[in-house]
C-alpha positions as CSV (number, residue, x, y, z in Angstrom):
1,M,80.6,112.9,70.3
2,T,80.5,111.4,66.9
3,R,80.6,107.6,66.3
4,T,82.6,107.0,63.1
5,L,82.6,103.9,61.0
6,I,85.5,103.9,58.6
7,V,85.4,101.5,55.6
8,M,88.6,100.7,53.9
9,V,88.1,100.6,50.0
10,K,90.3,100.4,47.0
11,E,89.4,101.4,43.6
12,P,88.0,98.3,42.0
13,R,90.5,97.9,39.1
14,P,91.5,94.5,37.8
15,G,94.9,93.5,39.2
16,R,94.8,96.1,42.0
17,V,92.0,94.9,44.2
18,K,91.3,91.3,45.6
19,T,94.3,89.8,43.7
20,R,94.2,86.5,45.7
21,L,90.5,86.1,44.7
22,G,91.5,87.2,41.2
23,R,94.0,84.3,40.9
24,D,91.0,82.0,41.4
25,I,88.3,83.6,39.5
26,G,90.1,86.1,37.3
27,M,91.1,89.7,38.0
28,V,88.2,91.2,36.2
29,A,85.6,89.0,38.0
30,A,87.3,89.8,41.3
31,A,87.3,93.6,40.8
32,W,83.6,93.3,39.7
33,W,82.8,91.3,42.8
34,F,84.5,93.8,45.0
35,R,82.8,96.8,43.5
36,H,79.3,95.3,43.9
37,Q,79.9,93.8,47.3
38,T,81.2,97.2,48.6
39,R,78.2,99.1,47.2
40,R,75.8,96.6,48.8
41,L,77.8,96.8,52.1
42,L,77.6,100.6,52.2
43,R,73.9,100.7,51.5
44,R,73.4,98.1,54.3
45,L,75.5,99.8,56.9
46,E,74.5,103.5,56.6
47,D,72.8,104.5,59.7
48,P,72.0,107.7,61.5
49,R,73.7,106.4,64.7
50,W,77.2,106.8,63.2
51,E,78.9,108.6,60.3
52,T,80.2,106.3,57.6
53,V,83.6,107.4,56.1
54,L,85.5,105.9,53.2
55,A,89.2,105.5,53.5
56,V,90.2,105.4,50.0
57,A,93.2,104.1,47.9
58,P,94.8,105.1,45.9
59,D,94.6,108.4,47.4
60,R,94.0,110.8,44.5
61,E,92.0,108.5,42.3
62,G,89.8,107.3,45.3
63,L,89.1,110.9,46.5
64,S,87.7,111.9,43.1
65,S,86.2,108.4,42.2
66,R,82.7,108.3,40.9
67,I,82.3,104.7,41.8
68,W,81.6,105.2,45.5
69,P,78.6,107.1,46.8
70,A,79.2,110.9,46.5
71,H,77.5,111.8,49.8
72,L,80.0,109.8,51.9
73,R,83.0,111.7,53.3
74,R,86.3,110.3,52.0
75,I,89.8,110.4,53.5
76,P,93.0,109.1,51.8
77,Q,94.5,106.0,53.3
78,G,98.0,107.2,52.5
79,A,101.2,105.3,52.5
80,G,102.4,102.3,54.5
81,D,101.2,98.9,55.5
82,L,97.6,98.1,56.6
83,G,98.5,99.0,60.1
84,D,99.9,102.5,59.2
85,R,96.8,103.2,57.1
86,M,94.3,102.1,59.8
87,A,96.1,104.0,62.5
88,R,96.0,107.2,60.3
89,A,92.3,106.7,59.8
90,L,91.6,106.1,63.5
91,R,93.7,109.1,64.5
92,G,92.0,111.3,62.0
93,A,88.4,110.6,63.0
94,P,86.4,113.1,64.9
95,P,86.3,112.9,68.7
96,G,84.4,109.9,69.8
97,P,84.5,106.2,69.2
98,A,85.8,105.0,65.9
99,M,86.0,101.7,64.1
100,V,87.6,100.4,60.9
101,I,86.2,97.6,58.8
102,G,87.1,96.0,55.5
103,A,84.7,96.1,52.6
104,D,85.2,92.3,51.8
105,I,83.0,91.0,54.5
106,P,79.6,90.1,53.1
107,G,78.0,89.1,56.4
108,I,78.3,92.6,58.2
109,T,75.0,94.1,59.3
110,R,74.0,97.2,61.2
111,P,73.3,95.1,64.4
112,H,77.0,93.9,64.2
113,I,78.3,97.5,64.1
114,A,75.8,98.6,66.8
115,R,77.0,95.8,69.1
116,A,80.6,96.7,68.5
117,F,80.0,100.4,69.3
118,A,78.1,99.3,72.5
119,A,81.1,97.0,73.5
120,L,83.2,100.1,73.6
121,G,81.1,101.3,76.6
122,G,83.0,99.1,78.9
123,H,86.2,98.5,77.0
124,D,89.0,100.7,75.4
125,A,89.0,98.7,72.2
126,V,87.0,96.2,70.2
127,I,87.9,93.6,67.7
128,G,85.9,91.2,65.4
129,P,87.7,88.0,64.6
130,A,87.8,86.3,61.2
131,P,88.2,82.5,61.1
132,D,91.6,82.8,59.3
133,G,93.2,84.5,62.2
134,G,92.7,88.1,61.0
135,Y,89.9,90.3,61.8
136,W,87.1,92.2,60.1
137,L,86.7,95.1,62.6
138,I,88.8,97.0,65.0
139,G,87.7,100.0,67.0
140,L,88.8,102.3,69.7
141,K,86.8,104.2,72.4
142,R,89.4,107.1,71.9
143,T,89.1,108.6,75.5
144,A,92.9,108.6,75.6
145,A,95.7,108.8,73.0
146,M,95.9,105.7,70.7
147,P,98.7,103.5,72.0
148,A,102.0,104.3,70.1
149,G,102.7,100.5,69.5
150,L,99.2,99.7,68.1
151,F,99.7,97.7,64.8
152,H,103.5,97.4,65.2
153,G,104.9,94.0,64.4
154,V,101.6,92.6,63.0
155,R,102.1,89.9,60.5
156,W,99.3,91.0,58.1
157,S,97.5,88.4,55.9
158,S,98.6,85.7,58.3
159,A,96.9,83.4,60.9
160,Q,98.6,85.6,63.5
161,A,97.3,89.0,62.5
162,M,94.6,89.3,65.4
163,A,96.9,87.9,68.0
164,D,99.7,90.2,66.9
165,T,97.3,93.2,67.0
166,L,96.1,92.4,70.5
167,A,99.7,91.9,71.6
168,S,100.7,95.3,70.2
169,A,98.5,97.1,72.7
170,P,98.5,95.0,75.9
171,G,97.4,97.9,78.0
172,L,94.0,98.2,76.4
173,R,90.9,96.4,77.7
174,W,89.7,94.5,74.6
175,A,86.1,93.4,73.8
176,V,85.7,90.6,71.3
177,V,82.6,90.5,69.1
178,E,81.2,88.0,66.6
179,T,83.4,86.1,64.2
180,L,82.7,86.9,60.5
181,H,84.1,85.6,57.3
182,D,86.0,87.8,54.8
183,V,86.6,86.9,51.2
184,D,90.2,86.3,50.2
185,T,89.8,83.4,47.8
186,A,87.1,81.6,45.8
187,D,86.5,79.2,48.6
188,D,85.4,82.2,50.7
189,L,82.7,83.4,48.4
190,P,79.2,83.1,49.8
């Protein structure tokens, strides 16, 4: 079975990516930061132990983009809120464990990803908290169908996002891995 690491990315266009950060440092600077942060992250996380896949948005532009590494498989994120898009990516992954991460977490390393996959050995799902109440990683063992309610009712971009996600799938045995910071505003920059 394949282990799949899905990285959610948007085309780094000013005003379309990292807009909260852009309000602090300017939209062009925020897009530049995201582009270079993502490229560093992808180089750092590629590993033969899992397949790295890009979930791209907007769909058509992302699928043909020359910004992201050409050797990585791409899938469209599609329509809907973040939960709809993550659920679609997880359902579409090849058989085996699958995880979704954002590209705006500078501290992610291969050992973080390896530990999260290992945590799925004794659990149905894994989540990596962020200090703001959200999370940087979510993964499923995928030995059974994904719970129909997963991601329903989640208040995205809020301090309740992780708690809401856990509550949306109460039948799963959850593992919790390290807390990592994401970058939403200038105060979050490393």
